[in-house]
FIDRENBA-487757 format. One line per field, with one value per atom (N, C-alpha, C, O): x, y, z; residue in one letter. Coordinates in pm, 1 decimal. Example, Ala and Ser with C-alpha at 12.3 -4.5 7.8 and 13.67 -1.06 7.14 Angstrom:
2
u	[1319.0; 1230.0; 1320.0; 1423.6; 1285.0; 1367.0; 1290.0; 1340.9]
v	[-569.0; -450.0; -330.0; -331.9; -225.0; -106.0; 3.0; 113.8]
w	[780.0; 780.0; 780.0; 846.5; 708.0; 714.0; 787.0; 803.9]
resn	[a; a; a; a; s; s; s; s]
# end
This chain:
116
u	[1980.6; 1910.4; 1893.7; 1986.4; 1774.4; 1753.4; 1815.0; 1845.4; 1832.6; 1901.9; 1825.7; 1887.3; 1691.8; 1614.0; 1633.5; 1645.6; 1636.5; 1655.5; 1791.0; 1804.3; 1889.8; 2025.2; 2043.6; 2141.9; 1950.9; 1964.4; 1948.3; 1997.3; 1879.9; 1846.9; 1883.5; 1897.3; 1898.5; 1905.5; 1793.7; 1737.1; 1762.5; 1660.0; 1697.3; 1612.8; 1821.6; 1867.1; 1856.9; 1811.4; 1898.9; 1894.6; 1750.7; 1719.4; 1664.2; 1524.3; 1456.9; 1383.0; 1481.9; 1422.1; 1477.8; 1405.2; 1604.9; 1665.1; 1598.6; 1571.5; 1572.5; 1505.7; 1366.1; 1326.2; 1291.8; 1156.4; 1155.4; 1058.1; 1261.8; 1267.9; 1330.3; 1324.7; 1389.1; 1458.2; 1356.1; 1259.1; 1375.7; 1273.7; 1264.1; 1161.8; 1368.3; 1365.1; 1396.9; 1442.3; 1374.4; 1409.6; 1318.3; 1201.3; 1373.0; 1300.0; 1186.0; 1205.2; 1068.9; 951.9; 970.9; 919.2; 1043.1; 1067.2; 1155.0; 1129.0; 1256.8; 1344.0; 1265.4; 1279.6; 1182.4; 1099.5; 1007.5; 994.4; 943.6; 852.6; 926.4; 871.9; 1048.1; 1126.1; 1163.0; 1162.9; 1194.3; 1225.3; 1102.8; 1114.0; 985.7; 861.9; 834.1; 797.1; 851.6; 831.0; 921.0; 876.0; 1046.6; 1140.6; 1094.6; 1095.3; 1055.3; 1010.6; 884.6; 869.5; 794.1; 672.2; 703.2; 630.9; 809.5; 842.0; 944.9; 930.5; 1047.9; 1159.7; 1177.2; 1260.8; 1099.9; 1114.4; 1063.3; 1000.5; 1089.7; 1040.6; 887.3; 823.8; 828.2; 681.9; 607.4; 502.4; 658.8; 586.9; 585.6; 487.9; 692.1; 695.6; 607.8; 536.1; 612.7; 525.0; 378.9; 300.7; 341.6; 202.7; 162.8; 54.6; 248.1; 219.0; 202.9; 109.7; 292.9; 286.3; 166.1; 105.0; 132.4; 15.5; -111.6; -200.5; -121.2; -237.5; -246.6; -354.2; -133.8; -132.8; -170.5; -245.5; -119.0; -150.5; -298.3; -360.7; -354.1; -496.3; -582.7; -681.6; -545.1; -619.4; -612.3; -714.0; -492.0; -474.2; -547.3; -609.3; -540.8; -610.9; -761.1; -829.3; -813.6; -956.6; -1003.1; -1112.3; -919.8; -954.6; -945.9; -1028.9; -845.2; -824.4; -908.3; -945.5; -937.4; -1011.1; -1123.4; -1119.3; -1223.4; -1328.5; -1409.9; -1474.4; -1406.9; -1482.3; -1416.7; -1482.5; -1287.3; -1216.4; -1244.0; -1228.5; -1284.7; -1309.4; -1236.5; -1236.4; -1174.6; -1109.8; -1213.0; -1327.3; -1170.7; -1258.4; -1230.6; -1319.4; -1106.0; -1064.0; -947.6; -906.9; -894.7; -777.2; -666.6; -691.2; -543.6; -428.4; -390.8; -448.9; -293.2; -249.3; -204.7; -216.9; -153.1; -108.3; -216.5; -190.9; -337.5; -447.8; -461.4; -551.3; -373.5; -380.1; -493.9; -526.0; -554.6; -665.5; -617.7; -509.1; -700.2; -671.4; -782.1; -900.3; -741.9; -833.3; -840.2; -746.6; -949.4; -966.1; -879.0; -889.0; -795.2; -699.0; -767.7; -717.6; -881.1; -951.2; -1008.9; -1011.1; -1055.6; -1105.5; -990.5; -1006.0; -875.8; -758.3; -719.1; -695.4; -712.7; -673.6; -770.2; -727.8; -899.0; -999.1; -982.3; -989.5; -960.3; -942.4; -817.9; -815.4; -714.9; -590.2; -590.2; -498.6; -693.0; -701.2; -603.7; -555.6; -574.1; -484.1; -555.5; -660.0; -497.7; -556.9; -525.3; -430.9; -605.8; -579.3; -444.7; -373.8; -409.1; -279.7; -164.4; -66.0; -177.1; -73.2; -65.1; 44.4; -179.5; -180.4; -111.0; -33.0; -139.4; -74.2; 76.9; 155.7; 116.4; 258.9; 329.0; 440.0; 263.9; 322.7; 333.7; 433.1; 231.7; 234.6; 349.4; 423.5; 363.5; 472.2; 608.4; 700.5; 620.7; 745.8; 781.0; 896.4; 681.4; 705.0; 744.3; 833.1; 679.0; 713.6; 858.1; 930.4; 899.3; 1036.7; 1135.4; 1240.3; 1102.0; 1190.1; 1205.9; 1316.2; 1095.9; 1097.6; 1133.9; 1174.3; 1119.7; 1139.7; 1031.2; 1052.6; 913.5; 800.4; 675.9; 656.6; 592.9; 467.4; 365.9; 341.7; 305.9; 204.5; 67.2; -34.7; 63.3; -63.4; -102.8; -19.5; -230.4; -279.6; -404.4; -479.1; -426.1; -548.0; -651.4; -620.4; -773.6; -877.0; -838.4; -877.0; -762.9; -721.0; -628.0; -618.2; -559.5; -462.3; -521.1; -452.8; -647.3; -706.6; -833.5; -885.3; -882.6; -1008.7; -1108.6; -1070.7; -1235.2; -1339.6; -1360.3; -1323.2; -1420.1; -1457.3; -1577.0; -1660.1; -1584.6; -1696.4; -1800.2; -1901.2]
v	[-2135.6; -2055.2; -2138.1; -2207.0; -2130.9; -2213.5; -2149.4; -2030.2; -2231.6; -2187.1; -2076.7; -1983.4; -2085.5; -1983.9; -1846.8; -1746.8; -1841.6; -1712.9; -1653.2; -1531.4; -1737.2; -1690.4; -1651.7; -1585.9; -1691.1; -1662.4; -1515.2; -1468.9; -1440.6; -1302.3; -1211.8; -1255.9; -1084.4; -978.9; -881.4; -887.9; -794.0; -694.1; -613.5; -588.4; -573.7; -491.7; -567.0; -511.1; -693.7; -768.7; -796.8; -790.2; -827.6; -854.1; -728.4; -735.0; -614.9; -490.0; -450.0; -395.9; -476.1; -445.8; -528.1; -476.5; -655.0; -741.5; -688.9; -687.1; -646.5; -595.7; -473.0; -449.4; -395.0; -271.6; -290.0; -199.3; -405.1; -429.0; -440.5; -515.2; -368.4; -366.0; -492.6; -514.8; -576.5; -692.9; -823.8; -918.8; -830.8; -950.4; -1067.7; -1048.9; -1187.1; -1310.8; -1322.1; -1291.7; -1365.0; -1370.5; -1466.6; -1441.1; -1575.1; -1670.5; -1607.6; -1625.7; -1535.4; -1468.6; -1359.9; -1343.5; -1285.6; -1181.5; -1243.5; -1190.2; -1356.3; -1423.4; -1470.7; -1462.7; -1519.3; -1563.7; -1446.0; -1458.8; -1332.4; -1213.5; -1168.6; -1133.2; -1170.3; -1134.5; -1233.7; -1194.2; -1361.3; -1466.0; -1441.1; -1451.6; -1408.5; -1382.1; -1260.5; -1263.1; -1155.8; -1034.7; -1060.0; -1004.4; -1142.8; -1174.5; -1247.1; -1232.5; -1324.0; -1403.1; -1334.5; -1334.9; -1276.0; -1224.0; -1072.4; -1016.3; -1006.6; -862.2; -785.7; -843.5; -657.1; -573.8; -573.0; -588.1; -556.1; -561.1; -468.6; -506.5; -349.3; -257.2; -307.7; -286.4; -373.7; -431.4; -556.0; -577.4; -637.8; -754.6; -711.4; -774.7; -606.0; -557.5; -511.7; -546.1; -435.2; -389.2; -506.8; -509.4; -602.5; -717.9; -806.5; -862.8; -819.1; -897.5; -832.5; -902.1; -701.0; -630.4; -648.9; -675.0; -635.3; -653.0; -796.2; -818.5; -892.1; -1032.4; -1060.9; -1132.2; -1006.1; -1025.9; -966.7; -1026.9; -850.0; -785.9; -870.7; -895.7; -913.9; -994.6; -1128.1; -1173.1; -1191.4; -1319.0; -1300.6; -1382.1; -1192.9; -1166.0; -1141.1; -1182.6; -1073.2; -1045.1; -1171.4; -1192.6; -1254.7; -1374.3; -1494.2; -1578.8; -1500.6; -1613.8; -1563.1; -1585.0; -1495.7; -1435.6; -1538.2; -1503.2; -1663.0; -1766.0; -1809.1; -1867.6; -1780.2; -1819.4; -1721.2; -1600.0; -1775.3; -1693.4; -1757.2; -1879.6; -1676.3; -1735.0; -1808.4; -1764.7; -1918.9; -1997.1; -1972.2; -1985.3; -1936.2; -1915.6; -1816.0; -1768.4; -1785.1; -1699.4; -1772.8; -1845.0; -1752.4; -1814.7; -1743.9; -1640.9; -1799.1; -1741.2; -1594.9; -1519.1; -1555.4; -1417.3; -1328.3; -1212.3; -1382.3; -1305.2; -1313.5; -1252.2; -1388.5; -1400.0; -1493.3; -1587.2; -1467.4; -1552.6; -1692.4; -1710.2; -1790.7; -1930.2; -1981.6; -1954.8; -2054.8; -2104.7; -2256.5; -2321.3; -2311.9; -2456.0; -2507.6; -2459.4; -2604.1; -2649.9; -2716.2; -2708.3; -2781.1; -2843.1; -2735.6; -2754.1; -2623.7; -2513.3; -2446.2; -2407.8; -2432.7; -2377.3; -2465.4; -2416.4; -2594.2; -2688.5; -2679.9; -2675.4; -2677.8; -2670.6; -2541.7; -2545.0; -2429.9; -2302.6; -2302.4; -2239.3; -2372.9; -2379.3; -2488.9; -2497.3; -2572.0; -2679.7; -2792.6; -2857.1; -2816.6; -2925.5; -3012.0; -2974.1; -3128.1; -3216.6; -3163.4; -3086.9; -3205.6; -3167.3; -3222.2; -3156.9; -3340.0; -3399.8; -3313.3; -3291.9; -3263.3; -3176.4; -3046.3; -2996.4; -2990.9; -2867.4; -2890.6; -2806.8; -3003.6; -3035.1; -3053.0; -3009.0; -3116.9; -3137.3; -3002.7; -2981.7; -2912.1; -2780.1; -2701.9; -2633.3; -2712.3; -2644.5; -2698.5; -2621.5; -2829.7; -2891.4; -2848.7; -2821.1; -2843.5; -2799.7; -2656.9; -2628.3; -2567.3; -2428.4; -2422.8; -2346.3; -2503.2; -2504.9; -2548.2; -2489.7; -2649.4; -2697.6; -2594.8; -2571.6; -2533.4; -2433.9; -2311.6; -2259.2; -2266.5; -2142.5; -2162.3; -2067.6; -2285.0; -2306.0; -2238.6; -2202.2; -2222.0; -2153.3; -2237.4; -2293.9; -2245.6; -2319.3; -2235.6; -2119.8; -2294.7; -2226.9; -2292.0; -2224.2; -2421.7; -2493.5; -2508.9; -2538.9; -2488.0; -2496.1; -2583.1; -2592.5; -2646.3; -2723.1; -2632.9; -2520.6; -2682.8; -2605.0; -2572.0; -2467.3; -2660.2; -2635.6; -2515.2; -2454.5; -2480.9; -2372.0; -2238.6; -2136.2; -2239.7; -2121.0; -2080.7; -2155.1; -1961.8; -1915.5; -1895.2; -1875.0; -1901.1; -1889.4; -1743.8; -1651.2; -1726.9; -1593.9; -1548.4; -1629.6; -1420.5; -1369.5; -1306.0; -1257.8]
w	[1538.8; 1439.8; 1312.8; 1270.1; 1252.6; 1133.9; 1009.7; 1007.6; 906.6; 785.0; 712.6; 661.1; 707.6; 636.7; 700.3; 629.6; 831.0; 899.8; 864.3; 852.7; 847.3; 816.8; 670.2; 636.1; 583.2; 440.1; 407.3; 304.3; 494.0; 465.2; 581.6; 695.7; 549.7; 650.2; 616.1; 507.0; 705.4; 678.1; 554.4; 468.4; 545.5; 433.1; 300.9; 201.1; 299.4; 173.3; 130.3; 11.4; 224.5; 189.8; 135.9; 37.7; 199.0; 151.0; 15.1; -68.3; -7.6; -137.9; -247.9; -356.3; -220.6; -318.0; -349.0; -465.5; -249.1; -270.3; -359.8; -431.5; -356.7; -434.8; -572.7; -655.7; -597.5; -724.1; -837.6; -824.7; -948.3; -1054.5; -1138.9; -1203.7; -1139.9; -1229.6; -1157.8; -1221.5; -1028.8; -953.1; -989.4; -1022.6; -982.7; -1005.2; -903.3; -785.6; -947.5; -860.0; -742.7; -633.9; -762.4; -653.1; -544.6; -425.6; -584.2; -487.0; -414.3; -293.1; -488.0; -426.8; -321.5; -211.3; -355.2; -262.1; -137.2; -27.1; -152.0; -36.4; 53.5; 176.0; -6.3; 73.6; 153.0; 270.4; 88.6; 157.8; 269.9; 380.4; 241.8; 342.3; 463.4; 577.5; 438.9; 547.5; 629.1; 752.2; 559.5; 629.6; 711.3; 820.0; 660.7; 735.7; 866.5; 965.0; 866.8; 985.8; 1074.8; 1197.1; 1015.7; 1093.3; 1085.6; 1156.4; 1001.2; 986.6; 1107.3; 1196.0; 1110.9; 1221.2; 1224.6; 1120.3; 1340.5; 1353.9; 1257.9; 1206.1; 1233.3; 1144.6; 999.9; 928.1; 957.1; 822.5; 817.5; 719.7; 921.6; 928.0; 918.1; 847.0; 987.4; 984.6; 844.7; 797.0; 779.0; 642.6; 546.1; 465.9; 554.2; 465.1; 496.6; 405.8; 623.5; 662.3; 609.0; 559.8; 617.9; 564.4; 412.3; 358.5; 344.8; 198.9; 161.9; 66.8; 236.3; 211.0; 233.8; 155.2; 340.1; 368.6; 257.9; 216.3; 211.4; 103.5; -24.3; -89.0; -58.8; -179.9; -168.1; -264.4; -51.9; -32.0; -43.4; -105.6; 16.6; 8.6; -133.7; -172.4; -211.3; -351.0; -437.4; -525.8; -411.2; -493.2; -447.9; -529.2; -319.6; -262.7; -172.4; -51.4; -229.2; -145.9; -66.5; 32.4; -109.0; -38.6; 92.9; 179.0; 108.2; 229.6; 342.1; 326.7; 454.1; 572.1; 690.0; 703.3; 775.3; 893.4; 979.2; 992.9; 1035.4; 1121.5; 1270.0; 1354.3; 1300.0; 1438.6; 1437.4; 1331.4; 1555.8; 1568.0; 1642.3; 1738.9; 1594.7; 1658.0; 1786.3; 1820.5; 1858.0; 1985.2; 1974.0; 2070.2; 1857.5; 1838.4; 1778.5; 1746.3; 1763.6; 1707.5; 1557.0; 1499.4; 1492.3; 1346.4; 1306.6; 1379.4; 1191.4; 1147.5; 1111.2; 1055.9; 1142.9; 1109.5; 1017.8; 1039.4; 916.8; 816.3; 824.4; 871.4; 779.3; 772.4; 657.4; 544.6; 686.7; 585.9; 467.2; 355.1; 489.8; 376.6; 284.4; 162.7; 340.0; 257.9; 181.9; 66.0; 247.9; 179.4; 61.7; -48.7; 86.0; -19.2; -136.9; -252.4; -107.5; -214.3; -295.7; -418.5; -229.1; -299.1; -386.0; -491.7; -341.8; -417.0; -523.2; -605.0; -521.0; -619.3; -593.0; -686.2; -464.2; -426.9; -323.4; -270.5; -295.5; -194.9; -55.1; -35.4; 39.7; 179.0; 223.9; 300.4; 177.8; 213.8; 162.6; 233.4; 38.2; -18.0; 61.4; 87.0; 100.4; 180.0; 314.2; 359.4; 377.0; 505.5; 486.6; 570.3; 377.8; 350.2; 328.7; 377.5; 255.6; 233.4; 364.4; 388.0; 448.8; 578.4; 664.1; 725.2; 667.9; 744.2; 690.0; 766.8; 558.1; 495.6; 538.4; 570.3; 539.1; 581.4; 728.4; 766.0; 811.9; 953.7; 974.1; 1054.8; 901.6; 914.4; 860.6; 920.6; 747.7; 685.8; 774.5; 790.1; 832.2; 910.6; 1056.7; 1124.3; 1105.8; 1248.1; 1329.6; 1445.2; 1268.4; 1330.2; 1308.1; 1200.4; 1408.3; 1395.5; 1319.1; 1353.4; 1214.6; 1134.3; 1148.4; 1135.6; 1174.5; 1186.1; 1331.6; 1417.1; 1358.5; 1495.8; 1501.2; 1403.8; 1615.7; 1637.3; 1704.6; 1744.3; 1716.8; 1784.0; 1927.7; 1979.8; 1991.6; 2130.3; 2142.7; 2249.3; 2033.0; 2034.9; 1988.1; 1991.0; 1944.9; 1885.5; 1958.6; 2042.0; 1926.1; 1982.8; 1868.9; 1753.6; 1903.7; 1803.0; 1763.2; 1835.4; 1647.4; 1601.0; 1683.5; 1724.2; 1707.3; 1786.6; 1701.4; 1752.7]
resn	[m; m; m; m; n; n; n; n; a; a; a; a; f; f; f; f; k; k; k; k; q; q; q; q; e; e; e; e; w; w; w; w; t; t; t; t; l; l; l; l; e; e; e; e; s; s; s; s; a; a; a; a; l; l; l; l; e; e; e; e; i; i; i; i; l; l; l; l; q; q; q; q; h; h; h; h; p; p; p; p; t; t; t; t; v; v; v; v; d; d; d; d; s; s; s; s; q; q; q; q; i; i; i; i; w; w; w; w; a; a; a; a; e; e; e; e; a; a; a; a; v; v; v; v; e; e; e; e; w; w; w; w; l; l; l; l; l; l; l; l; i; i; i; i; y; y; y; y; g; g; g; g; p; p; p; p; p; p; p; p; e; e; e; e; i; i; i; i; q; q; q; q; e; e; e; e; l; l; l; l; l; l; l; l; t; t; t; t; q; q; q; q; a; a; a; a; s; s; s; s; s; s; s; s; h; h; h; h; a; a; a; a; s; s; s; s; g; g; g; g; a; a; a; a; s; s; s; s; f; f; f; f; p; p; p; p; e; e; e; e; l; l; l; l; k; k; k; k; p; p; p; p; q; q; q; q; r; r; r; r; y; y; y; y; g; g; g; g; p; p; p; p; d; d; d; d; g; g; g; g; s; s; s; s; p; p; p; p; c; c; c; c; y; y; y; y; d; d; d; d; i; i; i; i; s; s; s; s; e; e; e; e; l; l; l; l; a; a; a; a; q; q; q; q; s; s; s; s; l; l; l; l; g; g; g; g; i; i; i; i; s; s; s; s; e; e; e; e; e; e; e; e; e; e; e; e; a; a; a; a; r; r; r; r; a; a; a; a; q; q; q; q; l; l; l; l; l; l; l; l; e; e; e; e; k; k; k; k; e; e; e; e; m; m; m; m; k; k; k; k; h; h; h; h; g; g; g; g; v; v; v; v; r; r; r; r; h; h; h; h; g; g; g; g; f; f; f; f; s; s; s; s; e; e; e; e; d; d; d; d; d; d; d; d; t; t; t; t; t; t; t; t; t; t; t; t; l; l; l; l; q; q; q; q]
# end
């Protein structure tokens, strides 16, 4: 089991989300944990909220393909441009998240399906 998974429990992550004065970095880590390891119903709620927030903040970003689990996949160069960082930095951040979470986040065209 990876260290990030062990840092939180469902109860501790939910407590952080409800805390009125929690540090934003800790709150973001709790949400990140719930998105990856939380129960499916919480993952779905957070995914919907994230999609809504991303669409509002980055309306130019559109999914290019779908991952094996049906989640939308974006072009990393478009993500980098929207975030104002280089594609190399975006790839480094993606790799860092994969290592931290022990979960694959980046996919190639061979691993995804096209939009219909």
